[in-house]
All heavy atoms as TSV, in Angstrom:
chain	resi	resn	atom	element	x	y	z
A	1	MET	N	N	0.825	-1.130	-0.016
A	1	MET	CA	C	0.008	0.007	0.007
A	1	MET	C	C	0.935	1.226	0.019
A	1	MET	O	O	1.922	1.234	0.666
A	1	MET	CB	C	-0.894	-0.071	1.237
A	1	MET	CG	C	-1.451	1.201	1.680
A	1	MET	SD	S	-2.568	1.179	3.050
A	1	MET	CE	C	-1.799	0.047	4.145
A	2	GLU	N	N	0.466	2.219	-0.765
A	2	GLU	CA	C	1.278	3.499	-0.796
A	2	GLU	C	C	0.454	4.590	-0.234
A	2	GLU	O	O	-0.709	4.774	-0.538
A	2	GLU	CB	C	1.657	3.796	-2.272
A	2	GLU	CG	C	2.621	2.751	-2.828
A	2	GLU	CD	C	3.207	3.193	-4.138
A	2	GLU	OE1	O	3.293	4.381	-4.386
A	2	GLU	OE2	O	3.606	2.288	-4.876
A	3	LEU	N	N	1.144	5.355	0.650
A	3	LEU	CA	C	0.521	6.497	1.377
A	3	LEU	C	C	1.405	7.701	1.188
A	3	LEU	O	O	2.614	7.603	0.885
A	3	LEU	CB	C	0.446	6.224	2.867
A	3	LEU	CG	C	-0.281	5.029	3.375
A	3	LEU	CD1	C	-0.047	4.922	4.887
A	3	LEU	CD2	C	-1.722	5.103	3.098
A	4	THR	N	N	0.814	8.876	1.441
A	4	THR	CA	C	1.634	10.085	1.627
A	4	THR	C	C	1.509	10.465	3.027
A	4	THR	O	O	0.392	10.708	3.535
A	4	THR	CB	C	1.079	11.213	0.660
A	4	THR	OG1	O	1.150	10.722	-0.702
A	4	THR	CG2	C	1.905	12.446	0.795
A	5	VAL	N	N	2.661	10.534	3.734
A	5	VAL	CA	C	2.681	10.944	5.115
A	5	VAL	C	C	3.471	12.243	5.261
A	5	VAL	O	O	4.664	12.244	4.924
A	5	VAL	CB	C	3.257	9.856	6.029
A	5	VAL	CG1	C	3.296	10.258	7.476
A	5	VAL	CG2	C	2.504	8.525	5.829
A	6	ASN	N	N	2.818	13.283	5.734
A	6	ASN	CA	C	3.448	14.597	5.834
A	6	ASN	C	C	4.153	15.002	4.545
A	6	ASN	O	O	5.252	15.475	4.517
A	6	ASN	CB	C	4.429	14.615	7.006
A	6	ASN	CG	C	3.695	14.488	8.337
A	6	ASN	OD1	O	2.500	14.637	8.422
A	6	ASN	ND2	N	4.453	14.124	9.353
A	7	GLY	N	N	3.518	14.727	3.402
A	7	GLY	CA	C	4.030	15.085	2.110
A	7	GLY	C	C	5.063	14.203	1.482
A	7	GLY	O	O	5.537	14.506	0.408
A	8	VAL	N	N	5.406	13.112	2.124
A	8	VAL	CA	C	6.434	12.209	1.669
A	8	VAL	C	C	5.792	10.836	1.381
A	8	VAL	O	O	4.995	10.305	2.241
A	8	VAL	CB	C	7.525	12.026	2.693
A	8	VAL	CG1	C	8.591	11.012	2.231
A	8	VAL	CG2	C	8.186	13.366	3.027
A	9	GLY	N	N	6.092	10.233	0.230
A	9	GLY	CA	C	5.577	8.941	-0.121
A	9	GLY	C	C	6.098	7.847	0.731
A	9	GLY	O	O	7.320	7.826	1.084
A	10	HIS	N	N	5.219	6.919	1.162
A	10	HIS	CA	C	5.636	5.770	1.944
A	10	HIS	C	C	4.964	4.545	1.379
A	10	HIS	O	O	3.788	4.550	1.009
A	10	HIS	CB	C	5.166	5.901	3.416
A	10	HIS	CG	C	5.965	6.891	4.196
A	10	HIS	ND1	N	7.105	6.555	4.912
A	10	HIS	CD2	C	5.802	8.199	4.421
A	10	HIS	CE1	C	7.574	7.623	5.517
A	10	HIS	NE2	N	6.810	8.643	5.221
A	11	ARG	N	N	5.707	3.488	1.382
A	11	ARG	CA	C	5.139	2.109	0.951
A	11	ARG	C	C	5.089	1.270	2.259
A	11	ARG	O	O	6.041	1.079	2.951
A	11	ARG	CB	C	6.022	1.494	-0.066
A	11	ARG	CG	C	5.483	0.151	-0.529
A	11	ARG	CD	C	6.262	-0.338	-1.674
A	11	ARG	NE	N	5.778	0.433	-2.828
A	11	ARG	CZ	C	5.575	-0.086	-4.008
A	11	ARG	NH1	N	5.721	-1.326	-4.220
A	11	ARG	NH2	N	5.071	0.672	-4.961
A	12	LEU	N	N	3.869	0.776	2.519
A	12	LEU	CA	C	3.707	-0.043	3.702
A	12	LEU	C	C	3.241	-1.433	3.254
A	12	LEU	O	O	2.353	-1.603	2.420
A	12	LEU	CB	C	2.644	0.581	4.636
A	12	LEU	CG	C	2.865	1.988	5.106
A	12	LEU	CD1	C	1.685	2.443	5.910
A	12	LEU	CD2	C	4.146	2.037	5.941
A	13	PRO	N	N	3.763	-2.456	3.927
A	13	PRO	CA	C	3.333	-3.861	3.612
A	13	PRO	C	C	2.040	-4.129	4.341
A	13	PRO	O	O	1.816	-3.770	5.488
A	13	PRO	CB	C	4.434	-4.711	4.182
A	13	PRO	CG	C	5.035	-3.889	5.259
A	13	PRO	CD	C	4.852	-2.475	4.872
A	14	GLY	N	N	1.126	-4.751	3.664
A	14	GLY	CA	C	-0.120	-5.237	4.267
A	14	GLY	C	C	-1.085	-4.100	4.778
A	14	GLY	O	O	-0.844	-2.940	4.447
A	15	GLU	N	N	-2.043	-4.533	5.537
A	15	GLU	CA	C	-3.042	-3.563	6.055
A	15	GLU	C	C	-2.576	-3.025	7.401
A	15	GLU	O	O	-2.007	-3.730	8.236
A	15	GLU	CB	C	-4.342	-4.425	6.247
A	15	GLU	CG	C	-5.524	-3.528	6.673
A	15	GLU	CD	C	-6.794	-4.311	6.701
A	15	GLU	OE1	O	-7.440	-4.518	5.662
A	15	GLU	OE2	O	-7.158	-4.760	7.829
A	16	LYS	N	N	-2.773	-1.743	7.553
A	16	LYS	CA	C	-2.367	-1.057	8.806
A	16	LYS	C	C	-3.549	-0.143	9.217
A	16	LYS	O	O	-4.229	0.392	8.433
A	16	LYS	CB	C	-1.132	-0.216	8.572
A	16	LYS	CG	C	0.084	-1.022	8.222
A	16	LYS	CD	C	1.211	-0.619	9.119
A	16	LYS	CE	C	2.451	-1.293	8.743
A	16	LYS	NZ	N	3.035	-2.080	9.760
A	17	THR	N	N	-3.618	0.039	10.534
A	17	THR	CA	C	-4.532	1.010	11.036
A	17	THR	C	C	-3.736	2.318	11.301
A	17	THR	O	O	-2.514	2.321	11.307
A	17	THR	CB	C	-5.163	0.564	12.378
A	17	THR	OG1	O	-4.158	0.543	13.374
A	17	THR	CG2	C	-5.891	-0.778	12.248
A	18	LEU	N	N	-4.522	3.365	11.486
A	18	LEU	CA	C	-3.915	4.636	11.807
A	18	LEU	C	C	-3.096	4.543	13.096
A	18	LEU	O	O	-2.031	5.093	13.207
A	18	LEU	CB	C	-4.995	5.722	11.906
A	18	LEU	CG	C	-4.535	7.160	12.021
A	18	LEU	CD1	C	-3.604	7.485	10.917
A	18	LEU	CD2	C	-5.739	8.076	12.017
A	19	ALA	N	N	-3.620	3.813	14.055
A	19	ALA	CA	C	-2.861	3.583	15.361
A	19	ALA	C	C	-1.541	2.920	15.078
A	19	ALA	O	O	-0.544	3.330	15.686
A	19	ALA	CB	C	-3.744	2.788	16.324
A	20	ASP	N	N	-1.500	1.917	14.204
A	20	ASP	CA	C	-0.226	1.254	13.861
A	20	ASP	C	C	0.765	2.266	13.301
A	20	ASP	O	O	1.912	2.263	13.660
A	20	ASP	CB	C	-0.472	0.164	12.837
A	20	ASP	CG	C	-1.297	-0.997	13.304
A	20	ASP	OD1	O	-1.350	-1.309	14.480
A	20	ASP	OD2	O	-1.966	-1.628	12.415
A	21	LEU	N	N	0.305	3.049	12.358
A	21	LEU	CA	C	1.183	4.052	11.692
A	21	LEU	C	C	1.734	5.057	12.712
A	21	LEU	O	O	2.901	5.331	12.693
A	21	LEU	CB	C	0.442	4.737	10.550
A	21	LEU	CG	C	1.252	5.790	9.793
A	21	LEU	CD1	C	2.409	5.128	9.052
A	21	LEU	CD2	C	0.397	6.553	8.857
A	22	VAL	N	N	0.829	5.610	13.517
A	22	VAL	CA	C	1.250	6.624	14.512
A	22	VAL	C	C	2.302	5.998	15.449
A	22	VAL	O	O	3.297	6.642	15.780
A	22	VAL	CB	C	0.090	7.205	15.295
A	22	VAL	CG1	C	0.571	8.087	16.417
A	22	VAL	CG2	C	-0.804	7.982	14.311
A	23	THR	N	N	2.089	4.771	15.916
A	23	THR	CA	C	3.037	4.068	16.815
A	23	THR	C	C	4.376	3.935	16.114
A	23	THR	O	O	5.424	4.120	16.802
A	23	THR	CB	C	2.468	2.731	17.207
A	23	THR	OG1	O	1.242	2.910	17.887
A	23	THR	CG2	C	3.445	2.004	18.096
A	24	GLU	N	N	4.384	3.618	14.860
A	24	GLU	CA	C	5.654	3.501	14.116
A	24	GLU	C	C	6.361	4.827	13.930
A	24	GLU	O	O	7.611	4.876	13.980
A	24	GLU	CB	C	5.412	2.860	12.730
A	24	GLU	CG	C	5.048	1.446	12.782
A	24	GLU	CD	C	4.734	0.845	11.402
A	24	GLU	OE1	O	5.110	1.477	10.390
A	24	GLU	OE2	O	4.138	-0.245	11.357
A	25	LEU	N	N	5.634	5.886	13.767
A	25	LEU	CA	C	6.243	7.185	13.430
A	25	LEU	C	C	6.633	7.971	14.725
A	25	LEU	O	O	7.622	8.715	14.686
A	25	LEU	CB	C	5.274	8.031	12.619
A	25	LEU	CG	C	4.937	7.539	11.267
A	25	LEU	CD1	C	3.891	8.409	10.609
A	25	LEU	CD2	C	6.217	7.467	10.395
A	26	THR	N	N	5.865	7.848	15.786
A	26	THR	CA	C	6.118	8.616	16.956
A	26	THR	C	C	6.072	7.696	18.172
A	26	THR	O	O	5.020	7.146	18.509
A	26	THR	CB	C	5.029	9.722	17.164
A	26	THR	OG1	O	3.747	9.109	17.284
A	26	THR	CG2	C	5.043	10.690	16.003
A	27	PRO	N	N	7.170	7.558	18.890
A	27	PRO	CA	C	7.229	6.673	20.033
A	27	PRO	C	C	6.274	7.175	21.164
A	27	PRO	O	O	5.741	6.345	21.897
A	27	PRO	CB	C	8.678	6.730	20.477
A	27	PRO	CG	C	9.324	7.807	19.747
A	27	PRO	CD	C	8.483	8.178	18.593
A	28	GLU	N	N	6.069	8.458	21.257
A	28	GLU	CA	C	5.180	9.007	22.314
A	28	GLU	C	C	3.962	9.616	21.535
A	28	GLU	O	O	4.145	10.560	20.787
A	28	GLU	CB	C	5.904	10.073	23.068
A	28	GLU	CG	C	5.067	10.836	24.025
A	28	GLU	CD	C	4.562	9.977	25.189
A	28	GLU	OE1	O	5.357	9.223	25.734
A	28	GLU	OE2	O	3.374	10.071	25.473
A	29	SER	N	N	2.820	9.095	21.758
A	29	SER	CA	C	1.641	9.610	21.029
A	29	SER	C	C	0.985	10.756	21.735
A	29	SER	O	O	0.009	11.312	21.245
A	29	SER	CB	C	0.650	8.507	20.760
A	29	SER	OG	O	0.085	8.101	21.998
A	30	ARG	N	N	1.500	11.184	22.857
A	30	ARG	CA	C	0.939	12.339	23.566
A	30	ARG	C	C	1.252	13.628	22.769
A	30	ARG	O	O	2.373	13.812	22.268
A	30	ARG	CB	C	1.646	12.464	24.918
A	30	ARG	CG	C	0.660	12.620	26.021
A	30	ARG	CD	C	1.342	12.598	27.347
A	30	ARG	NE	N	0.877	13.834	27.997
A	30	ARG	CZ	C	1.474	14.348	29.057
A	30	ARG	NH1	N	2.545	13.798	29.536
A	30	ARG	NH2	N	0.982	15.389	29.614
A	31	GLY	N	N	0.275	14.484	22.654
A	31	GLY	CA	C	0.511	15.740	21.929
A	31	GLY	C	C	0.504	15.573	20.432
A	31	GLY	O	O	1.047	16.359	19.651
A	32	VAL	N	N	-0.093	14.427	19.901
A	32	VAL	CA	C	-0.120	14.187	18.499
A	32	VAL	C	C	-1.521	14.313	17.944
A	32	VAL	O	O	-2.483	13.873	18.590
A	32	VAL	CB	C	0.398	12.725	18.185
A	32	VAL	CG1	C	0.261	12.388	16.725
A	32	VAL	CG2	C	1.841	12.555	18.618
A	33	ALA	N	N	-1.623	14.975	16.810
A	33	ALA	CA	C	-2.936	15.092	16.106
A	33	ALA	C	C	-2.718	14.497	14.732
A	33	ALA	O	O	-1.656	14.642	14.106
A	33	ALA	CB	C	-3.385	16.553	16.032
A	34	VAL	N	N	-3.806	13.867	14.219
A	34	VAL	CA	C	-3.634	13.224	12.909
A	34	VAL	C	C	-4.852	13.543	12.027
A	34	VAL	O	O	-6.015	13.501	12.517
A	34	VAL	CB	C	-3.513	11.699	13.082
A	34	VAL	CG1	C	-3.344	11.011	11.719
A	34	VAL	CG2	C	-2.377	11.345	13.998
A	35	ALA	N	N	-4.612	13.761	10.749
A	35	ALA	CA	C	-5.672	13.939	9.786
A	35	ALA	C	C	-5.421	12.982	8.622
A	35	ALA	O	O	-4.275	12.723	8.249
A	35	ALA	CB	C	-5.683	15.370	9.250
A	36	VAL	N	N	-6.475	12.415	8.089
A	36	VAL	CA	C	-6.439	11.539	6.938
A	36	VAL	C	C	-7.305	12.167	5.878
A	36	VAL	O	O	-8.440	12.380	6.077
A	36	VAL	CB	C	-6.911	10.105	7.282
A	36	VAL	CG1	C	-6.828	9.216	6.054
A	36	VAL	CG2	C	-6.032	9.489	8.402
A	37	ASN	N	N	-6.637	12.436	4.727
A	37	ASN	CA	C	-7.371	12.996	3.578
A	37	ASN	C	C	-8.059	14.319	3.961
A	37	ASN	O	O	-9.206	14.600	3.578
A	37	ASN	CB	C	-8.279	12.017	2.938
A	37	ASN	CG	C	-7.601	10.782	2.470
A	37	ASN	OD1	O	-6.474	10.850	1.970
A	37	ASN	ND2	N	-8.242	9.644	2.602
A	38	GLY	N	N	-7.401	15.090	4.838
A	38	GLY	CA	C	-7.914	16.387	5.221
A	38	GLY	C	C	-8.886	16.409	6.346
A	38	GLY	O	O	-9.418	17.425	6.790
A	39	GLU	N	N	-9.197	15.232	6.916
A	39	GLU	CA	C	-10.187	15.069	8.014
A	39	GLU	C	C	-9.514	14.649	9.309
A	39	GLU	O	O	-8.855	13.599	9.316
A	39	GLU	CB	C	-11.261	14.066	7.661
A	39	GLU	CG	C	-12.337	13.889	8.672
A	39	GLU	CD	C	-13.388	12.889	8.310
A	39	GLU	OE1	O	-13.659	12.753	7.088
A	39	GLU	OE2	O	-13.848	12.203	9.218
A	40	VAL	N	N	-9.606	15.465	10.348
A	40	VAL	CA	C	-9.015	15.088	11.622
A	40	VAL	C	C	-9.663	13.856	12.146
A	40	VAL	O	O	-10.934	13.737	12.161
A	40	VAL	CB	C	-9.165	16.286	12.638
A	40	VAL	CG1	C	-8.612	15.861	13.999
A	40	VAL	CG2	C	-8.385	17.512	12.135
A	41	VAL	N	N	-8.870	12.904	12.640
A	41	VAL	CA	C	-9.320	11.697	13.228
A	41	VAL	C	C	-9.041	11.699	14.702
A	41	VAL	O	O	-7.895	11.819	15.102
A	41	VAL	CB	C	-8.632	10.464	12.590
A	41	VAL	CG1	C	-9.163	9.151	13.207
A	41	VAL	CG2	C	-8.833	10.428	11.064
A	42	PRO	N	N	-10.081	11.722	15.568
A	42	PRO	CA	C	-9.864	11.727	16.979
A	42	PRO	C	C	-9.072	10.471	17.423
A	42	PRO	O	O	-9.199	9.413	16.796
A	42	PRO	CB	C	-11.270	11.662	17.605
A	42	PRO	CG	C	-12.184	12.003	16.492
A	42	PRO	CD	C	-11.501	11.700	15.198
A	43	ARG	N	N	-8.281	10.640	18.459
A	43	ARG	CA	C	-7.416	9.552	18.948
A	43	ARG	C	C	-8.225	8.266	19.197
A	43	ARG	O	O	-7.734	7.195	18.938
A	43	ARG	CB	C	-6.749	9.996	20.247
A	43	ARG	CG	C	-5.795	8.957	20.851
A	43	ARG	CD	C	-5.198	9.454	22.158
A	43	ARG	NE	N	-4.577	10.765	21.986
A	43	ARG	CZ	C	-3.302	10.988	21.640
A	43	ARG	NH1	N	-2.541	9.928	21.463
A	43	ARG	NH2	N	-2.851	12.189	21.497
A	44	THR	N	N	-9.441	8.402	19.701
A	44	THR	CA	C	-10.266	7.214	19.928
A	44	THR	C	C	-10.613	6.470	18.631
A	44	THR	O	O	-10.915	5.294	18.704
A	44	THR	CB	C	-11.521	7.614	20.668
A	44	THR	OG1	O	-12.261	8.570	19.899
A	44	THR	CG2	C	-11.287	8.157	22.090
A	45	GLY	N	N	-10.483	7.094	17.486
A	45	GLY	CA	C	-10.801	6.512	16.223
A	45	GLY	C	C	-9.606	5.885	15.540
A	45	GLY	O	O	-9.725	5.180	14.509
A	46	TRP	N	N	-8.396	6.120	16.073
A	46	TRP	CA	C	-7.148	5.556	15.401
A	46	TRP	C	C	-7.159	4.093	15.233
A	46	TRP	O	O	-6.847	3.590	14.169
A	46	TRP	CB	C	-5.911	6.066	16.109
A	46	TRP	CG	C	-5.633	7.529	16.115
A	46	TRP	CD1	C	-6.350	8.515	15.513
A	46	TRP	CD2	C	-4.610	8.177	16.807
A	46	TRP	NE1	N	-5.825	9.758	15.817
A	46	TRP	CE2	C	-4.712	9.568	16.562
A	46	TRP	CE3	C	-3.533	7.717	17.579
A	46	TRP	CZ2	C	-3.798	10.476	17.073
A	46	TRP	CZ3	C	-2.602	8.660	18.065
A	46	TRP	CH2	C	-2.785	10.002	17.814
A	47	PRO	N	N	-7.514	3.309	16.272
A	47	PRO	CA	C	-7.462	1.848	16.099
A	47	PRO	C	C	-8.427	1.288	15.027
A	47	PRO	O	O	-8.144	0.245	14.422
A	47	PRO	CB	C	-7.815	1.321	17.472
A	47	PRO	CG	C	-7.550	2.423	18.392
A	47	PRO	CD	C	-7.867	3.698	17.648
A	48	ALA	N	N	-9.544	1.992	14.850
A	48	ALA	CA	C	-10.551	1.469	13.918
A	48	ALA	C	C	-10.342	1.982	12.486
A	48	ALA	O	O	-10.905	1.419	11.536
A	48	ALA	CB	C	-11.935	1.862	14.377
A	49	ARG	N	N	-9.527	3.001	12.323
A	49	ARG	CA	C	-9.335	3.619	10.956
A	49	ARG	C	C	-8.290	2.859	10.198
A	49	ARG	O	O	-7.113	2.979	10.414
A	49	ARG	CB	C	-8.900	5.104	11.128
A	49	ARG	CG	C	-8.604	5.873	9.884
A	49	ARG	CD	C	-9.875	5.840	8.963
A	49	ARG	NE	N	-9.764	6.871	7.962
A	49	ARG	CZ	C	-9.260	6.626	6.726
A	49	ARG	NH1	N	-8.738	5.497	6.423
A	49	ARG	NH2	N	-9.259	7.624	5.820
A	50	VAL	N	N	-8.736	2.037	9.265
A	50	VAL	CA	C	-7.878	1.229	8.437
A	50	VAL	C	C	-7.436	2.104	7.290
A	50	VAL	O	O	-8.281	2.792	6.651
A	50	VAL	CB	C	-8.595	-0.005	7.885
A	50	VAL	CG1	C	-7.710	-0.781	6.923
A	50	VAL	CG2	C	-9.038	-0.904	9.015
A	51	LEU	N	N	-6.108	2.184	7.056
A	51	LEU	CA	C	-5.588	2.980	6.001
A	51	LEU	C	C	-5.729	2.290	4.641
A	51	LEU	O	O	-5.724	1.056	4.567
A	51	LEU	CB	C	-4.080	3.227	6.290
A	51	LEU	CG	C	-3.832	4.110	7.523
A	51	LEU	CD1	C	-2.377	4.075	7.874
A	51	LEU	CD2	C	-4.375	5.491	7.350
A	52	ARG	N	N	-5.926	3.079	3.634
A	52	ARG	CA	C	-6.109	2.587	2.279
A	52	ARG	C	C	-5.089	3.168	1.299
A	52	ARG	O	O	-4.578	4.250	1.531
A	52	ARG	CB	C	-7.531	2.963	1.795
A	52	ARG	CG	C	-8.648	2.267	2.610
A	52	ARG	CD	C	-10.011	2.619	2.078
A	52	ARG	NE	N	-11.007	1.884	2.775
A	52	ARG	CZ	C	-11.495	2.254	3.916
A	52	ARG	NH1	N	-11.062	3.338	4.534
A	52	ARG	NH2	N	-12.459	1.550	4.496
A	53	ASP	N	N	-4.802	2.423	0.275
A	53	ASP	CA	C	-3.927	2.819	-0.708
A	53	ASP	C	C	-4.268	4.250	-1.241
A	53	ASP	O	O	-5.453	4.552	-1.533
A	53	ASP	CB	C	-3.934	1.864	-1.921
A	53	ASP	CG	C	-2.719	2.003	-2.854
A	53	ASP	OD1	O	-1.633	2.150	-2.336
A	53	ASP	OD2	O	-2.977	2.103	-4.060
A	54	GLY	N	N	-3.294	5.182	-1.251
A	54	GLY	CA	C	-3.499	6.504	-1.729
A	54	GLY	C	C	-3.886	7.506	-0.642
A	54	GLY	O	O	-4.000	8.689	-0.962
A	55	ASP	N	N	-4.090	7.069	0.568
A	55	ASP	CA	C	-4.467	7.997	1.680
A	55	ASP	C	C	-3.381	9.038	1.864
A	55	ASP	O	O	-2.172	8.756	1.681
A	55	ASP	CB	C	-4.690	7.279	3.011
A	55	ASP	CG	C	-6.096	6.668	3.091
A	55	ASP	OD1	O	-6.972	7.015	2.303
A	55	ASP	OD2	O	-6.303	5.886	4.022
A	56	ARG	N	N	-3.751	10.217	2.228
A	56	ARG	CA	C	-2.895	11.309	2.581
A	56	ARG	C	C	-2.985	11.519	4.085
A	56	ARG	O	O	-4.078	11.869	4.566
A	56	ARG	CB	C	-3.241	12.626	1.870
A	56	ARG	CG	C	-2.970	12.532	0.366
A	56	ARG	CD	C	-3.477	13.748	-0.386
A	56	ARG	NE	N	-4.945	13.809	-0.320
A	56	ARG	CZ	C	-5.650	14.686	0.383
A	56	ARG	NH1	N	-5.089	15.593	1.100
A	56	ARG	NH2	N	-6.945	14.659	0.372
A	57	VAL	N	N	-1.894	11.288	4.812
A	57	VAL	CA	C	-1.942	11.358	6.259
A	57	VAL	C	C	-1.041	12.464	6.702
A	57	VAL	O	O	0.141	12.611	6.230
A	57	VAL	CB	C	-1.398	10.034	6.884
A	57	VAL	CG1	C	-1.456	10.087	8.402
A	57	VAL	CG2	C	-2.215	8.830	6.385
A	58	GLU	N	N	-1.537	13.299	7.623
A	58	GLU	CA	C	-0.735	14.375	8.223
A	58	GLU	C	C	-0.631	14.089	9.704
A	58	GLU	O	O	-1.675	13.886	10.392
A	58	GLU	CB	C	-1.408	15.741	8.044
A	58	GLU	CG	C	-1.420	16.185	6.574
A	58	GLU	CD	C	-0.093	16.386	5.949
A	58	GLU	OE1	O	0.847	16.879	6.642
A	58	GLU	OE2	O	0.058	16.128	4.731
A	59	VAL	N	N	0.559	13.920	10.213
A	59	VAL	CA	C	0.825	13.724	11.624
A	59	VAL	C	C	1.504	14.935	12.222
A	59	VAL	O	O	2.616	15.314	11.803
A	59	VAL	CB	C	1.717	12.454	11.867
A	59	VAL	CG1	C	1.913	12.210	13.342
A	59	VAL	CG2	C	1.071	11.202	11.224
A	60	LEU	N	N	0.823	15.573	13.170
A	60	LEU	CA	C	1.336	16.803	13.765
A	60	LEU	C	C	1.678	16.553	15.197
A	60	LEU	O	O	0.872	15.997	15.920
A	60	LEU	CB	C	0.298	17.916	13.610
A	60	LEU	CG	C	-0.213	18.195	12.204
A	60	LEU	CD1	C	-1.383	19.170	12.272
A	60	LEU	CD2	C	0.918	18.759	11.367
A	61	THR	N	N	2.827	17.033	15.670
A	61	THR	CA	C	3.253	16.872	17.028
A	61	THR	C	C	3.390	18.227	17.641
A	61	THR	O	O	4.028	19.157	17.120
A	61	THR	CB	C	4.627	16.168	17.090
A	61	THR	OG1	O	4.495	14.936	16.350
A	61	THR	CG2	C	5.032	15.838	18.504
A	62	ALA	N	N	2.793	18.439	18.879
A	62	ALA	CA	C	2.868	19.663	19.572
A	62	ALA	C	C	4.340	19.878	20.028
A	62	ALA	O	O	5.026	18.947	20.356
A	62	ALA	CB	C	1.977	19.637	20.769
A	63	ALA	N	N	4.752	21.141	19.964
A	63	ALA	CA	C	6.121	21.475	20.418
A	63	ALA	C	C	6.069	22.678	21.384
A	63	ALA	O	O	5.221	23.542	21.255
A	63	ALA	CB	C	6.943	21.893	19.177
A	64	GLN	N	N	6.888	22.587	22.383
A	64	GLN	CA	C	6.970	23.662	23.332
A	64	GLN	C	C	7.992	24.706	22.853
A	64	GLN	O	O	8.924	24.400	22.114
A	64	GLN	CB	C	7.409	23.155	24.702
A	64	GLN	CG	C	6.362	22.324	25.405
A	64	GLN	CD	C	6.832	21.845	26.757
A	64	GLN	OE1	O	7.980	21.485	26.916
A	64	GLN	NE2	N	5.941	21.905	27.708
A	65	GLY	N	N	7.808	25.863	23.346
A	65	GLY	CA	C	8.755	26.914	22.994
A	65	GLY	C	C	8.139	28.263	23.082
A	65	GLY	O	O	6.951	28.436	23.341
A	66	GLY	N	N	8.958	29.247	22.846
A	66	GLY	CA	C	8.420	30.604	22.967
A	66	GLY	C	C	8.776	31.449	21.798
A	66	GLY	O	O	9.206	31.090	20.773
């Protein structure tokens, strides 16, 4: 399956959920927001959201600073 994650193409083997992808990309999921194809997916929906070929995923991580 091919996805675009934060503007970069990724090839993933087999079926993955959004929770699987976020776990692979960010060791700490606290402060993370995710959108798939322009739609924000609440954290509670990550395990049920199966990714599909061609999905566009944006993973945003909160950062501290001034």
